[in-house]
N, C-alpha and C positions, 0 to 999 in steps of 0.2 A: 774457347779451346778448339783447335783445328784438328780434323781427323782426315788423314790422307787416305785416298782410295787404295786398298790392298787387294790385288787380284787373287782369285781363288786358284790354287794349284792342285792338279790331279796327278797322282803317281801310279804308273803301271806296275805290273808284277816284277818287272826287271829293274825298277828303281828310277825309271826315266820320268822327269817332271814335264807336265804340259799345262800351259795356262788355259783355264776354263773361260770361255767367252761369257761375260755377264751382260746384264741389260745395259750397262754403261757403254759397252762396245758394240752392241748389236744394232748397228745403223740400219740394216735392212729391215729387221723386225720392228724397230721404232717407227720407221717411215711407213711401213705397210700397215701397222696398227693405227697410226694416225690417219692415214688416208681412208681406212674403213670408218673411222669416226667422222671424217669430213663428209663421207658419203651419206651418213645418217643426217648430218646437218643440212646438206644440200637437198635431201629428200624432204625434210621438214619445211624449210623455207621455200623450196621449189613448189611444194603442194599448195602453200599459201599464195604464192604468186599465180598459180594456175586458177585458184578460186577467185582471186582478185581480177584476173583477166576475164574470166567467165562473166562475172557481174559487171565488169566494165563494158562488155559487149551488150549487156541488157540495159544498163543505165548510163550511157556516155554523157548525157547532158548534166546529170547530177554529179558525176565524177569530176567533170571539168569545173563545175561550180564549187564543189567542196575543196578540190585541190587549190583553187585560186585563193582560198581563205587561209591557207597555211603560210607560215612565215618563211619564205624562201631564203631570206638573209641569214636567219639563224640556222636553217637546214644546210645552206651552202657553206657557212662557216664551219659547221661540224664536219662536213665532208672534207674540207681542207685540213682540219685538225686531225682527223683519222688518217689521212694520207701521210701527213707529217709523222704521226706516231708509228706508222708502218716502217717509215724510213729509219727512225731512231731505234726501233726494235731490231730491225735487220742489221743496222750498223753495230749495235751492241753484240749481236751474234758474231759478226765478222771480227770485232775486237777480241772477243773471247777466243775464237779460233786462232787469232794471231798472237795470243799470249798476253794481251793487255786486259787483265782481269779488272783492274780499277776502272779503266775506261768503259768496259762492258757494264759494270755496275752503275756507272753514271748514266749511261744510255737507258738502262732499265728504269731507273728512278725518273728520268725525264719522260719516258713513255707512260709511266704511271700517272704523273702529273697531268700530261696531256689527256689521258683517259678520264681522269676526274674532271677536267675542264669540259670535256665532251658531255659528261653526265650533268654537270652544272648547267650548261647551255640548254640541254634537253629539258631539265627541270624548269628553267625559265620559260621555255616554249610551252610546256604543258600547263604551267600556271597561267600564262597568257591566254591559252585556249579555254581553260576553265573559267576565267573571268569573262570570256565571250560567250559562255553558256554551252561550250562544246566540250563535253567530257563524258566518259562512260558513266551511266547511272543518272545523268541529268535529263530533264524533260525533253530537250531537243533531240536526244538520241533514243527516245523511248517510242517504239512504233505504236500507233493508235492514240498517242497523247495529242490533245488539241494544238499544242505548241511544238510538236515534233517536226523535224526536218523530213523532206521526201525520203522514201525508202532507199533510193540509190545513195543519198548522202549519208544516211545512217549506216549502210553497209561499208561505205568508204571510210568513214571515221572509225567504225568498229575495227576494221582491218588495220587502219593506221595505228591506233593505240595498241592493238595486239602485237603487231609486228615490230613497231619501234620499241615497245616495252620489252618484248622478248629479246630484241637486240641489245637493249640496255642491260638486261640481266647478263648477257654474254660479255659485255664490256666490264661489268662489275666483277664477274668471275675471272676475267683476264687480269684485273688488278690484284686479286687474291693470289692468282698463280704467279704473278711477278714477285709478290712479297715472299711467297714460298721459295721461288727461284733464288732470290737474294739470300735467304737463309741457307739454302743448300750450297751456294757459292761460298758464303762465309764459313761454312762447316767443312769446306774442302771436298764436298761430294760432287760438285760441278767444277771442272777444271778445263784448261785448253786441250787436254787429252781425252776428257770424258765430259762431253757437252751435249749429250743426247737430249737431256731434259730441256736445256736452253733452246735447242733446235726445235723441239716439238712445241714449246710455248710460243716461239716466234712464228711458227706455222699457224698455230691457233689464232694469233693476233692478225695474221694475214687474212684468215677466214673472216674475222670480225669486221675488218675494214672492207673486205670484198662484198660482204652482205650489204653493208651500208651503201656501197657504190651502186647497187641495184635498187635499194629502197629509196634513195634520194630522188632519182629522176622519175620513178614511177609515181610516187606520192606528191612530190613537190612541183615537178616541172610540167606535168601534163596540163596544169591550169595556167601556165605562163602565156600560152596562146591557144585560143579556142577555135578549132577548125569547123565547129558547127554554126558559126555565125554570131557568137556572143561577144566577139572582140577579145581584147586582152583582159584576162582576169586580173583581179587585184589581190595582193597579199597584205595582211595587216602587219 
């Protein structure tokens, strides 16, 4: 059952009618509120990168070694996948604004499938690392254990699993938001004239892919070439 958006009408004492601006039309408020949310996300991930940089300065040799053991092919593939998903999500928003609701829905579904592919590849990568003995809770990442990695590598892997895991949660949340968006479109609550929700979710997805654009080079690429004289690192 479709429910068309009905604007709220206010009437003054002289009987004049005025359309009340609702959240569907409040473009400035929607953008401002989202940028405040973006600020909190940047602060959270930014603080993690600051911590990572600090320990990188203390343990460069171990960071290069640990990075060299990450699978750059899978990480690089996921980078391309997220960039494509940002394009499809943005294209869906453009189609909605142009009045092509069906096309917008198709782009949203494609973006969801790409996001799930990203999570699947990350799951394969984490499984591969687990089988190599590198995972949170295993002996290799337990300080003081006879079979543990050097402290710098333990810190690197700890931050790697924390930040990529947190990013994965954001990806999964994005999938749920897209499902909600599709339901709102089908209910007539998001239309070419009232697309603020679509706009904000598209911005959120831009944030998700932007975070990964920083995560990938920092974790995966620093081990591609070792400036400390260890040669070219290897990725499994």
